[in-house]
N, C-alpha and C positions, 0 to 999 in steps of 0.2 A: 462734111463737104462744105466748102465756101460757096457763096453765091456766085454766079457767072461773072459779075463785074470785079469780084475779088480773086478771080483765077487768071493765070498766065495763059494766054491763047497760043496757038502755034506760031504766028509772027512775032511775038513778044518772046517767045521760048528762044527762038533762033537768035534774037538780038541779045538776050541775056547770055546765051551760050557763047556768043562771039565777043562781046564787048563788056561783060560783067566780070567784076572782081571776084576772086574765089578765096574761100576760107576752108581749112580743113581740120578735122578732128579724127580721132580713132574710129568715130562711128558714122560720121557724115562729111560730105563736101557740099559746101554752100556756094551758089553763083549769086551775086547780087549786082543789079544795076539801079543805081539811084535815080529817082524822079522819072518814071516812064512816061510821064506827060498827063496822066489822069488826076494826079494828086492824092491817089489812095494807093496802098501798098496792095500787091498782087502776089499770090503764092502759087507754087507748084510742087508736088512731092514726086519723085521718081524712085521706084523700087523694082530693081531688075530681076530677072530670073536667077542671076548668079547669086542673089540673097537667099532666095527660097524658090524651089520649083513648084510649090504650092500656091495657088492663086489666093486662097484663104488666107494664108500666112502673110503674103504680100500685102493683101487688102487690110489686114489687121495692123501692120506696120505703117501703111499709109494713113488709116484712121487716126491712129496715135500720134503720129507726127503732126498732122493736120490740127488735132486737139491741143498739142503742146504749142504750136504756132499761135493759135487763138489766145493762148494765155501770156504770150510773150510779145506784146505789140511793139512795133519800131517807132522811134520818135520822128521819123523822116519818111517820106513816100518812096517806096522801091519795089522792084519786082524781084522776087527772091524765088530760086529753084534749089530744092533740097534733094540731093542725091543720097539714099543710104547705102552704107557699106555691109559686108557680110556680118561684121561684129555686132551691127545693131539688132540682129535676129533674136538673141536671147536677153536683150536689154529690158528691165522693167520699166514701166512707164515713168516713174519719178525719175529715175537716172536718165531716161531719154529727155524728160522735160528739162532737167537740171543741165544735162550737156548742150542741149539746143539753145537754151537761155544763155548760157555762157559764151557760146559761139556768136550768137546774135549780138551780145553785148560788146563783143570784140569790133563790130562794125561801126559803132559810133565814135 
């Protein structure tokens, strides 16, 4: 989990949802709002019950996605919200990291 200053809070989450640009892949939907004002990138990961009914599985996917985000830093400050799709349920970590990295590279 990221430290509190690197997480997207409730107010910023609504702003990213309303005004952020979105990118799609077969496994993720990413909403990005550049320069939220703090100078640092902030992250949030959303895994709905549609992906898996089990909390253990949802938490595993969330931890894997957060670890992949740590390894794929952005060159600009932004608020990023990652929504996982059902297809990400059976995705191995290396594929998840590669897919997320390619999606984030399209943002620059």
